[in-house]
C-alpha positions as CSV (number, residue, x, y, z in Angstrom):
1,M,-8.6,71.9,57.5
2,S,-10.4,71.1,54.6
3,S,-7.7,72.8,52.3
4,Q,-4.9,70.7,54.0
5,A,-7.2,67.7,53.4
6,E,-7.4,68.3,49.8
7,V,-3.8,69.1,49.3
8,A,-2.9,66.0,51.2
9,E,-5.5,64.0,49.1
10,H,-4.1,65.5,45.9
11,L,-0.5,64.6,46.9
12,K,-1.7,61.0,47.5
13,R,-3.2,61.0,44.1
14,Q,-0.1,62.2,42.4
15,L,2.0,59.6,44.3
16,I,-0.3,56.7,43.2
17,Q,0.1,58.1,39.6
18,K,3.7,58.4,39.8
19,A,3.7,54.7,41.1
20,K,1.7,53.3,38.3
21,K,3.7,55.0,35.6
22,R,7.0,53.7,37.4
23,A,5.5,50.2,37.4
24,K,4.6,50.6,33.8
25,D,8.2,51.9,32.9
26,L,9.6,48.8,34.8
27,A,7.3,46.7,32.9
28,R,8.1,47.9,29.5
29,D,12.0,48.3,30.1
30,L,12.4,45.0,32.2
31,I,9.8,42.6,30.6
32,L,8.1,43.8,27.4
33,K,11.4,45.1,25.9
34,N,13.4,42.0,27.1
35,P,13.6,39.5,24.3
36,K,13.8,36.6,27.0
37,F,10.4,37.5,28.2
38,W,9.1,36.9,24.3
39,I,11.0,33.9,24.0
40,V,9.3,32.4,27.0
41,I,5.9,33.6,25.6
42,A,6.8,32.0,22.4
43,I,7.7,28.7,23.9
44,L,4.6,28.4,26.0
45,L,2.4,29.3,22.9
46,L,4.1,26.5,20.9
47,I,3.8,24.0,23.8
48,F,0.1,25.1,23.8
49,L,-0.3,24.7,20.2
50,F,1.6,21.4,20.2
51,V,-0.7,19.9,23.0
52,F,-4.0,21.2,21.1
53,L,-2.6,19.8,17.6
54,I,-2.1,16.4,19.5
55,A,-5.5,16.5,21.1
56,T,-7.0,17.4,17.9
57,F,-5.5,14.6,16.0
58,V,-6.2,12.1,18.7
59,S,-9.7,13.0,18.6
60,S,-10.2,13.2,15.0
61,S,-8.5,9.8,14.8
62,A,-10.7,8.5,17.3
63,A,-13.7,9.9,15.5
64,V,-12.4,8.4,12.2
65,A,-12.3,5.0,13.8
66,S,-15.6,5.3,15.4
67,Q,-17.5,6.8,12.5
68,N,-16.2,4.5,9.7
69,I,-16.8,1.1,8.5
70,M,-13.9,-1.4,8.2
71,S,-15.2,-4.4,6.0
72,E,-13.4,-6.9,3.9
73,K,-16.3,-6.9,1.4
74,I,-16.1,-3.3,0.3
75,I,-13.0,-1.6,-0.7
76,P,-12.1,1.8,-2.1
77,P,-12.4,2.4,-5.9
78,Q,-8.8,3.1,-6.6
79,I,-5.2,2.2,-5.2
80,Y,-3.0,4.0,-7.6
81,A,-3.6,7.2,-5.8
82,S,-3.1,7.0,-2.1
83,D,-4.7,9.1,0.9
84,M,-8.1,9.4,-0.4
85,E,-9.1,11.6,2.2
86,E,-6.6,14.2,0.7
87,L,-7.6,13.5,-2.8
88,I,-11.4,14.3,-2.1
89,T,-12.1,17.7,-3.8
90,S,-16.1,17.6,-3.3
91,D,-17.7,15.9,-0.5
92,F,-21.1,14.2,-0.3
93,G,-23.8,16.7,0.6
94,K,-24.8,20.2,-0.3
95,R,-22.2,22.4,-2.1
96,T,-21.9,25.3,-4.5
97,H,-22.0,23.5,-8.0
98,P,-18.4,24.0,-9.7
99,V,-20.2,24.4,-13.1
100,T,-23.2,26.2,-12.6
101,G,-22.3,27.9,-9.5
102,E,-25.5,27.2,-7.8
103,E,-25.9,27.5,-4.1
104,G,-27.1,24.6,-2.0
105,S,-26.8,22.0,-5.0
106,F,-26.7,18.6,-3.6
107,H,-23.8,16.4,-4.5
108,S,-24.7,12.6,-4.5
109,G,-21.3,11.1,-4.0
110,I,-17.6,12.1,-3.7
111,D,-15.0,13.4,-6.3
112,I,-11.6,11.9,-6.1
113,D,-8.8,13.8,-7.7
114,V,-7.0,11.4,-9.9
115,P,-5.3,11.9,-13.3
116,E,-7.1,10.8,-16.3
117,G,-6.4,7.0,-17.0
118,T,-6.1,6.2,-13.4
119,P,-7.5,2.4,-13.1
120,V,-10.8,2.4,-11.3
121,Q,-12.0,-0.9,-9.6
122,S,-15.3,-2.2,-8.4
123,S,-15.8,-1.8,-4.8
124,F,-17.3,-5.2,-4.2
125,D,-18.5,-8.3,-5.7
126,G,-21.3,-7.8,-8.1
127,I,-23.1,-7.6,-11.5
128,V,-22.5,-4.8,-14.0
129,E,-26.0,-3.2,-14.1
130,S,-25.2,-0.5,-17.0
131,V,-22.4,0.8,-19.1
132,S,-23.2,4.1,-20.4
133,F,-21.5,5.9,-23.3
134,P,-23.9,8.6,-23.6
135,N,-24.7,10.8,-26.8
136,T,-26.7,13.8,-27.7
137,S,-29.9,12.1,-27.7
138,D,-29.7,10.9,-24.1
139,P,-31.3,12.9,-21.2
140,V,-29.1,15.6,-19.7
141,T,-28.4,13.8,-16.5
142,T,-27.1,10.9,-18.6
143,Q,-24.9,13.1,-20.5
144,N,-23.7,15.0,-17.5
145,A,-22.5,11.7,-16.0
146,G,-20.1,11.1,-18.7
147,I,-18.9,7.7,-19.4
148,H,-20.0,5.4,-16.5
149,V,-20.6,2.2,-14.8
150,V,-22.9,1.0,-12.4
151,V,-22.2,-2.2,-10.4
152,K,-25.0,-3.8,-8.2
153,S,-23.8,-5.8,-5.4
154,S,-24.4,-9.8,-5.4
155,D,-23.8,-10.2,-1.8
156,P,-27.0,-9.5,0.3
157,E,-25.0,-8.5,3.3
158,V,-23.6,-5.5,1.3
159,A,-26.9,-4.4,-0.6
160,L,-25.5,-1.6,-2.4
161,S,-25.0,-0.3,-5.9
162,S,-21.8,1.8,-7.0
163,R,-21.7,4.2,-9.7
164,Y,-18.3,5.3,-11.3
165,L,-18.8,8.4,-13.3
166,H,-16.7,10.6,-15.9
167,L,-14.6,7.7,-17.0
168,S,-12.3,7.8,-20.0
169,Q,-12.6,4.0,-20.8
170,I,-14.5,1.2,-19.8
171,F,-13.1,-2.8,-19.7
172,V,-16.5,-4.5,-18.7
173,T,-19.8,-5.0,-20.3
174,A,-23.3,-5.1,-19.1
175,G,-24.5,-8.2,-17.2
176,Q,-20.9,-9.2,-16.5
177,T,-19.9,-10.7,-13.2
178,V,-17.2,-8.7,-11.5
179,K,-15.2,-9.4,-8.2
180,K,-13.9,-6.8,-5.8
181,G,-11.0,-5.1,-7.1
182,D,-11.6,-6.0,-10.7
183,I,-10.6,-3.1,-12.7
184,I,-13.4,-1.9,-14.5
185,G,-12.4,1.4,-16.4
186,L,-10.0,4.2,-16.3
187,S,-10.9,7.7,-14.8
188,G,-11.2,10.5,-17.2
189,N,-12.8,13.9,-17.6
190,T,-16.0,13.1,-19.7
191,G,-19.5,14.8,-19.3
192,R,-20.1,17.9,-17.1
193,S,-16.7,17.9,-15.4
194,T,-14.1,20.8,-14.7
195,G,-11.1,18.2,-14.7
196,A,-10.1,14.8,-14.5
197,H,-11.5,12.9,-11.5
198,L,-13.6,9.9,-10.4
199,H,-17.1,10.6,-9.2
200,Y,-17.9,7.7,-6.9
201,E,-21.3,7.0,-5.1
202,L,-23.2,4.4,-3.3
203,I,-27.1,3.6,-3.3
204,P,-28.6,1.3,-0.8
205,D,-30.9,-1.3,-2.3
206,G,-34.3,-0.2,-2.6
207,E,-33.6,3.3,-2.2
208,S,-33.3,6.2,-5.0
209,E,-31.1,8.3,-3.0
210,A,-27.5,8.1,-2.7
211,T,-25.6,7.6,0.6
212,D,-22.4,9.0,1.9
213,P,-19.6,6.5,0.7
214,K,-16.8,7.9,2.9
215,P,-17.7,5.7,5.9
216,F,-17.7,2.6,3.8
217,V,-14.2,3.0,2.4
218,M,-12.0,5.5,4.4
219,M,-10.5,3.1,6.8
220,T,-10.0,0.5,4.3
221,S,-8.5,3.0,2.0
222,K,-5.9,3.5,4.7
223,L,-5.0,-0.3,4.8
224,V,-4.9,-0.4,1.1
225,D,-2.6,2.6,1.0
226,I,0.1,1.0,3.4
227,A,-0.1,-2.6,1.7
228,S,-0.1,-1.3,-1.9
229,E,3.1,0.6,-1.3
230,E,4.7,-2.7,-0.8
231,A,2.9,-4.6,-3.5
232,F,3.9,-2.0,-6.0
233,K,7.8,-2.5,-5.0
234,A,7.0,-6.2,-5.7
235,F,5.2,-5.6,-8.8
236,K,8.3,-4.0,-10.4
237,K,10.2,-7.2,-9.9
238,I,7.7,-9.4,-11.7
239,N,8.6,-10.2,-15.3
240,W,5.5,-9.6,-17.3
241,S,5.5,-9.8,-20.8
242,N,2.6,-9.3,-23.7
243,S,0.6,-12.1,-25.0
244,N,-0.6,-12.4,-28.6
245,L,-3.3,-15.1,-27.7
246,G,-6.6,-14.1,-29.4
247,L,-5.2,-11.5,-31.6
248,I,-5.9,-11.4,-35.3
249,S,-2.8,-10.5,-37.0
250,Y,-4.4,-8.5,-39.9
251,L,-6.3,-6.3,-37.2
252,P,-5.1,-3.4,-35.1
253,T,-4.0,-4.3,-31.7
254,Y,-4.6,-2.8,-28.4
255,Y,-2.7,-3.3,-25.0
256,S,-3.2,-1.6,-21.7
257,K,-0.4,-1.3,-19.2
258,P,-0.1,-4.2,-16.6
259,M,-2.1,-3.0,-13.7
260,L,-2.1,-3.8,-10.0
261,Y,-5.4,-4.3,-8.4
262,L,-6.9,-5.7,-5.0
263,S,-8.2,-9.0,-5.4
264,D,-8.8,-10.3,-1.9
265,M,-8.7,-9.0,1.7
266,Y,-9.8,-10.7,4.9
267,F,-9.6,-10.0,8.6
268,A,-9.0,-12.2,11.6
269,A,-8.4,-15.3,9.3
270,P,-5.3,-17.8,9.1
271,E,-3.3,-17.1,6.2
272,P,-3.0,-19.7,3.4
273,S,-0.4,-22.2,4.2
274,T,1.3,-21.9,0.8
275,F,1.5,-19.3,-1.5
276,P,0.5,-19.6,-5.2
277,S,3.0,-21.0,-7.4
278,A,4.5,-19.2,-10.5
279,G,2.2,-19.3,-13.5
280,A,-1.1,-19.1,-11.5
281,G,-2.9,-17.0,-13.9
282,Y,-5.5,-17.3,-16.6
283,Y,-6.8,-15.7,-19.8
284,K,-10.3,-14.7,-19.9
285,N,-12.7,-13.3,-22.8
286,I,-14.2,-9.9,-21.6
287,S,-17.2,-10.0,-23.8
288,T,-18.3,-13.4,-22.9
289,G,-16.7,-13.9,-19.4
290,S,-15.5,-17.4,-20.6
291,L,-12.0,-18.4,-19.3
292,M,-9.7,-19.4,-22.2
293,G,-7.2,-21.2,-20.4
294,S,-4.1,-21.0,-17.7
295,F,-0.8,-19.5,-18.8
296,S,1.1,-22.7,-18.7
297,S,-1.4,-24.0,-21.3
298,Y,0.1,-21.3,-23.6
299,G,3.7,-21.5,-23.3
300,A,4.4,-18.8,-20.8
301,S,7.0,-20.8,-19.3
302,P,6.9,-19.7,-15.6
303,I,9.8,-20.5,-13.6
304,E,8.8,-22.5,-10.0
305,P,10.3,-20.9,-7.2
306,P,13.0,-22.8,-5.3
307,P,11.7,-25.2,-2.6
308,D,11.9,-24.3,0.8
309,N,15.0,-25.4,2.9
310,E,14.9,-28.6,5.2
311,V,13.4,-27.6,8.5
312,V,16.0,-26.5,11.0
313,T,16.1,-28.4,14.5
314,I,16.6,-26.4,17.6
315,P,19.0,-28.0,20.1
316,V,17.3,-29.3,23.3
317,D,19.8,-28.2,25.7
318,P,21.5,-24.7,25.8
319,G,25.2,-24.9,24.7
320,S,28.0,-22.5,25.8
321,L,30.0,-19.9,24.3
322,T,32.8,-22.0,22.7
323,D,32.8,-20.7,18.9
324,P,35.7,-18.2,18.2
325,F,33.5,-16.0,16.6
326,F,31.0,-15.5,19.4
327,L,33.8,-15.1,21.8
328,Q,35.6,-12.2,19.8
329,Y,32.3,-10.1,19.5
330,A,30.2,-10.9,22.5
331,S,31.5,-7.8,24.3
332,A,30.7,-5.6,21.3
333,A,27.2,-7.1,20.9
334,Q,26.6,-6.4,24.7
335,N,27.9,-2.8,24.3
336,E,25.4,-2.3,21.3
337,E,22.4,-3.7,23.4
338,L,23.1,-1.2,26.0
339,R,23.2,1.6,23.3
340,S,20.0,0.4,21.3
341,G,18.3,-2.2,23.1
342,V,18.7,-4.8,20.5
343,P,19.5,-8.1,22.3
344,A,23.0,-9.2,22.0
345,S,22.0,-12.6,21.2
346,I,20.1,-11.4,18.2
347,T,22.9,-9.2,17.0
348,L,25.3,-12.1,17.2
349,A,23.2,-14.9,15.7
350,Q,22.2,-12.7,12.7
351,A,25.7,-11.6,12.2
352,A,27.0,-15.3,12.4
353,L,24.1,-16.4,9.8
354,E,24.5,-13.5,7.4
355,S,28.4,-13.6,7.3
356,G,29.1,-17.2,7.6
357,R,30.5,-16.6,11.1
358,G,32.6,-13.7,9.5
359,K,34.1,-15.4,6.7
360,S,31.9,-13.6,4.2
361,A,31.9,-10.3,5.7
362,I,32.5,-7.6,3.1
363,C,34.4,-4.5,4.4
364,N,33.3,-5.2,8.0
365,N,29.6,-5.7,6.8
366,M,28.3,-8.6,9.1
367,F,24.9,-8.3,7.8
368,G,25.3,-7.9,3.9
369,I,23.4,-4.6,4.0
370,K,23.8,-3.0,0.5
371,A,24.3,0.7,-0.3
372,N,21.4,2.0,-2.1
373,S,21.0,5.4,-3.6
374,S,20.0,7.1,-0.6
375,Y,22.9,5.8,1.6
376,K,25.6,8.4,1.8
377,G,28.2,6.5,3.9
378,D,31.3,4.5,3.0
379,F,30.8,1.5,0.5
380,C,32.8,-1.2,-1.3
381,Y,31.9,-3.5,-4.4
382,A,31.8,-7.5,-3.8
383,N,30.9,-10.3,-5.9
384,T,27.2,-11.6,-4.9
385,H,24.3,-13.6,-6.6
386,E,21.1,-11.8,-7.6
387,E,17.9,-13.6,-8.6
388,V,16.9,-12.6,-12.2
389,D,13.8,-14.2,-13.7
390,G,13.7,-16.9,-11.1
391,V,17.6,-17.8,-11.7
392,R,20.5,-16.9,-9.5
393,V,23.2,-15.3,-11.6
394,P,26.7,-13.8,-10.3
395,T,27.0,-10.2,-10.3
396,K,28.9,-7.5,-8.5
397,A,27.0,-5.2,-6.1
398,K,27.6,-2.2,-3.9
399,F,27.8,-2.8,-0.1
400,R,28.0,-0.5,2.9
401,A,31.5,-0.5,4.3
402,Y,32.3,0.1,8.0
403,S,35.6,1.0,9.8
404,S,35.0,-1.7,12.3
405,V,32.5,-4.8,13.0
406,E,31.2,-2.4,15.8
407,G,30.0,0.1,13.1
408,S,28.2,-2.7,11.4
409,F,26.5,-3.8,14.7
410,A,25.3,-0.2,15.3
411,D,23.9,0.3,11.7
412,H,22.1,-3.0,12.0
413,S,20.4,-1.9,15.2
414,D,19.6,1.4,13.7
415,F,18.1,-0.3,10.8
416,L,15.7,-2.2,13.2
417,L,14.9,0.7,15.2
418,R,14.1,2.9,12.1
419,N,11.5,0.6,10.5
420,S,8.0,0.4,12.2
421,R,7.5,-3.1,10.9
422,Y,10.2,-4.5,13.3
423,R,8.2,-2.6,16.3
424,I,6.9,-6.1,17.4
425,A,10.1,-7.8,17.4
426,L,11.7,-5.0,19.4
427,S,9.1,-5.3,22.0
428,K,10.0,-9.1,22.8
429,E,12.2,-9.7,25.7
430,N,12.3,-13.5,24.6
431,P,15.1,-13.7,22.0
432,Y,13.3,-16.8,20.3
433,E,10.2,-14.7,20.0
434,F,12.2,-11.8,18.7
435,A,13.6,-13.9,16.0
436,N,10.1,-15.2,15.1
437,E,9.1,-11.6,14.8
438,L,11.9,-10.8,12.6
439,Q,10.9,-13.5,10.0
440,R,7.2,-12.6,10.2
441,A,8.1,-9.0,9.4
442,G,9.8,-10.1,6.4
443,Y,13.8,-9.6,7.2
444,A,14.7,-12.5,5.1
445,T,12.6,-14.8,2.3
446,D,14.1,-18.0,4.0
447,S,11.2,-19.9,5.5
448,Q,13.7,-21.3,7.9
449,Y,15.2,-18.0,9.0
450,A,13.8,-17.8,12.7
451,N,14.5,-21.4,13.0
452,K,18.3,-20.9,11.9
453,L,18.7,-17.9,14.3
454,K,17.0,-19.6,17.3
455,S,19.2,-22.9,16.6
456,I,22.3,-20.6,16.6
457,I,21.0,-19.0,19.9
458,R,20.3,-22.2,21.6
459,S,23.6,-24.2,20.5
460,Q,25.8,-21.4,21.9
461,N,23.6,-20.2,25.1
462,L,23.7,-16.5,23.5
463,A,20.8,-15.7,25.5
464,S,23.0,-15.6,28.6
465,I,24.7,-12.7,27.6
466,D,21.7,-10.5,27.0
467,M,21.1,-7.9,29.8
468,N,18.3,-10.3,31.1
469,H,20.7,-13.0,31.1
470,G,18.0,-15.0,29.2
471,I,15.8,-15.1,32.3
472,D,12.1,-14.6,32.0
473,P,11.4,-11.8,34.6
474,T,7.8,-13.0,35.1
475,T,8.7,-16.7,35.8
476,G,12.4,-16.2,36.9
477,Q,13.1,-19.3,34.5
478,P,15.3,-19.4,31.3
479,F,13.4,-18.4,28.2
480,F,12.0,-21.2,26.2
481,D,11.7,-21.7,22.4
482,V,8.5,-20.6,20.9
483,L,7.3,-22.2,17.8
484,F,7.1,-20.0,14.6
485,S,3.4,-20.0,13.5
486,G,2.7,-18.3,10.0
487,G,0.6,-15.1,10.4
488,S,-0.2,-15.3,14.2
489,S,1.7,-13.5,17.0
490,S,4.5,-15.5,18.9
491,G,3.6,-17.6,21.9
492,G,0.2,-18.8,20.8
493,A,-1.6,-16.5,22.7
494,D,-2.8,-14.2,19.7
495,D,-5.7,-15.5,17.5
496,G,-4.5,-13.6,14.6
497,S,-7.4,-11.2,15.0
498,N,-4.8,-8.5,14.7
499,Y,-3.6,-9.3,11.2
500,I,-5.2,-8.4,8.0
501,T,-4.0,-9.8,4.7
502,L,-4.4,-8.0,1.3
503,T,-3.9,-10.0,-1.8
504,F,-3.0,-8.0,-5.1
505,G,-3.4,-9.3,-8.5
506,I,-1.8,-8.0,-11.9
507,S,-4.0,-7.9,-15.0
508,Q,-3.6,-6.5,-18.5
509,Y,-6.2,-6.0,-21.2
510,Y,-5.6,-6.5,-24.9
511,G,-7.1,-7.7,-28.1
512,N,-8.3,-6.0,-31.2
513,P,-10.2,-2.8,-31.1
514,A,-13.3,-2.1,-33.3
515,A,-12.0,-1.7,-36.8
516,E,-13.1,-0.3,-40.2
517,A,-12.5,-2.6,-43.0
518,V,-11.8,-0.8,-46.2
519,N,-11.7,-2.6,-49.5
520,V,-8.7,-1.6,-51.7
521,Y,-8.2,-1.9,-55.6
522,D,-5.2,-1.5,-57.7
523,E,-5.1,0.9,-60.6
524,K,-6.5,-1.9,-62.8
525,G,-9.4,-2.4,-60.5
526,V,-8.4,-5.7,-59.2
527,P,-9.4,-6.2,-55.4
528,Q,-6.5,-6.4,-53.1
529,P,-6.4,-7.4,-49.5
530,T,-8.9,-5.8,-47.2
531,Q,-7.3,-3.1,-45.0
532,Y,-8.4,-2.4,-41.5
533,Y,-8.1,0.7,-39.4
534,A,-8.9,1.1,-35.8
535,L,-12.3,3.2,-35.1
536,T,-11.9,5.7,-32.7
537,S,-14.8,6.7,-30.5
538,P,-16.9,9.9,-31.2
539,I,-17.3,10.3,-27.5
540,T,-13.6,9.9,-26.3
541,G,-11.5,10.1,-29.3
542,K,-9.9,6.9,-28.2
543,E,-9.8,3.3,-29.8
544,I,-13.1,1.6,-29.3
545,I,-12.6,-1.3,-27.2
546,N,-16.1,-1.6,-25.6
547,L,-19.1,-3.2,-27.1
548,E,-21.5,-0.5,-25.8
549,D,-19.3,2.0,-27.3
550,Y,-19.2,0.1,-30.6
551,N,-22.9,0.1,-30.6
552,H,-22.9,3.9,-31.4
553,M,-21.1,3.1,-34.8
554,L,-23.6,0.4,-35.9
555,S,-26.0,2.9,-37.5
556,S,-23.4,4.3,-39.9
557,N,-22.6,3.2,-43.2
558,L,-19.1,1.9,-42.3
559,S,-18.0,-1.7,-42.8
560,T,-16.8,-2.6,-39.3
561,V,-15.4,-5.1,-37.1
562,A,-16.5,-5.4,-33.3
563,P,-14.0,-5.2,-30.7
564,N,-12.8,-8.2,-29.1
565,L,-11.0,-7.6,-25.7
566,M,-9.2,-10.3,-23.5
567,I,-7.9,-10.1,-19.9
568,K,-4.4,-11.7,-18.7
569,D,-4.6,-12.1,-15.2
570,I,-2.8,-13.3,-12.1
571,P,-5.3,-12.9,-9.3
572,Q,-2.8,-13.9,-6.4
573,A,0.4,-12.3,-7.4
574,I,1.4,-10.6,-4.3
575,R,0.3,-10.9,-0.8
576,V,0.8,-8.4,2.0
577,T,0.0,-9.0,5.6
578,L,-0.5,-6.1,8.0
579,Y,-0.5,-6.3,11.8
580,A,-3.0,-3.8,13.4
581,P,-2.5,-3.3,17.1
582,N,-5.5,-1.1,17.4
583,S,-7.9,0.6,14.9
584,I,-5.8,3.5,14.0
585,E,-2.3,1.9,13.7
586,F,-1.2,-0.7,11.0
587,Y,2.1,-2.0,10.2
588,V,3.7,-4.2,7.4
589,S,4.3,-7.6,8.8
590,K,5.1,-9.9,5.9
591,V,5.3,-9.5,1.8
592,E,5.2,-12.4,-0.3
593,S,5.2,-12.5,-4.4
594,I,5.3,-14.8,-7.1
595,K,8.6,-15.5,-9.0
596,G,9.1,-16.3,-12.6
597,M,8.2,-15.0,-16.1
598,Y,4.6,-14.3,-17.2
């Protein structure tokens, strides 16, 4: 019996092993060798990875929003290079020293990777505490810092000092008052440095140890990045010329490039009712800080921008569709609303306004959209007008062309949908609010653009052909006109707290650098006019334009002339308004800039 039981047990084990082997073979042949299985696994892994990345991004964004300070009184030290977070090559705190290789070396600031010559701006209002052009007799720590500036805040609420190290040039002198955004110098590679960069640090008042500067500037840097992109576009359109004011003809001359800087920023505050007129600039002596006059006093001949159009009145009572233009294209606009969601009333009102009710439509282009270099579709040329140096002049331009008006309607809708600045407008069901937000987002420079659209909508009762038939679903009543009110959101429910305004200035530094005076005699020994040659700094090898740098030369036997540096400045040249629905998202709402010659 025992032998039979053993045989039975042995057979049982064999059957089990065969079953397991068969199962493995099936799994290998039907699953593991099946490409569909691995495709499914790959898709599941990708979905997991995507969800993980989104969760990580959301959590990190929330962390950035919660850990960082957003203040209108402290700004990042540069606007010429965007995305500071990606540019930081060495963080605050312990690190391996890049030069000595020392482990656990403490880094008292952050290193920002910017090319030599990048403008560096003061992070806050303050006084220039010191300007240093170190030489071999200075302490090692001073030499390691290279050319640097220290600015102490003049605002007790800020209570910080800022240090800017390894510069290549300095535009300020000790004791000088600076405003936030003022360009104090240019980045470089001086001192103990492994490459061109800006070392930036903050020191709280009354303390000897620096604090991590990132929380003070990281969120504001994101605002500046978004606004400065638009500001630089406007900057290119401003006609800027050099000035000879204060230059001595027989001395060498110095000019910096015109530079854009952040002159002001404010949150939750009403925008100024008017933008500065052309020529709102001045000349200033850098060494003394004294104003030398405004542009208009020195013949810059600025051109005043054209006055605003007369106010457009909105009809009290809604009209009816009687105009042939609207009767012809109402159906096409309704079909486009079904496709894109852009209200038919808005499409028709804009088409009527931009094309003169179809009379000036170019190649079925109802909205006058030009064909820029990135446009790959059909185009045609037509006569138009452009503003050059503040004057409208006739020219021929390249416009997008469409096979039908319907194609123009679709391209117009896609233009609104692709640009994030119109997201607020697209969220409005009330066409009058939609029109307000189009103007606020900078669709047109006409100060009466929203009123003109709303007048057309009201006069023809275009709201009645929208999908909501012009009826407010919350009240069951027809939509009413909402007055356009500058920087705050339509409807008067928003106090403006979601708007942030950044103002940009343009400045240029110029004058006579330090010069060597050389006495010249002819072959008979008769004195000739003195010759002047620009002196170069033994530290930088560049022209000496700073008094502190010049002081290094005074001990020599040379006959020298001190540098005399001026600034040409328009502190309110460009204004960019951002809409901030929350602490992470920011969108350009409005861009304004001066017009004329400077």
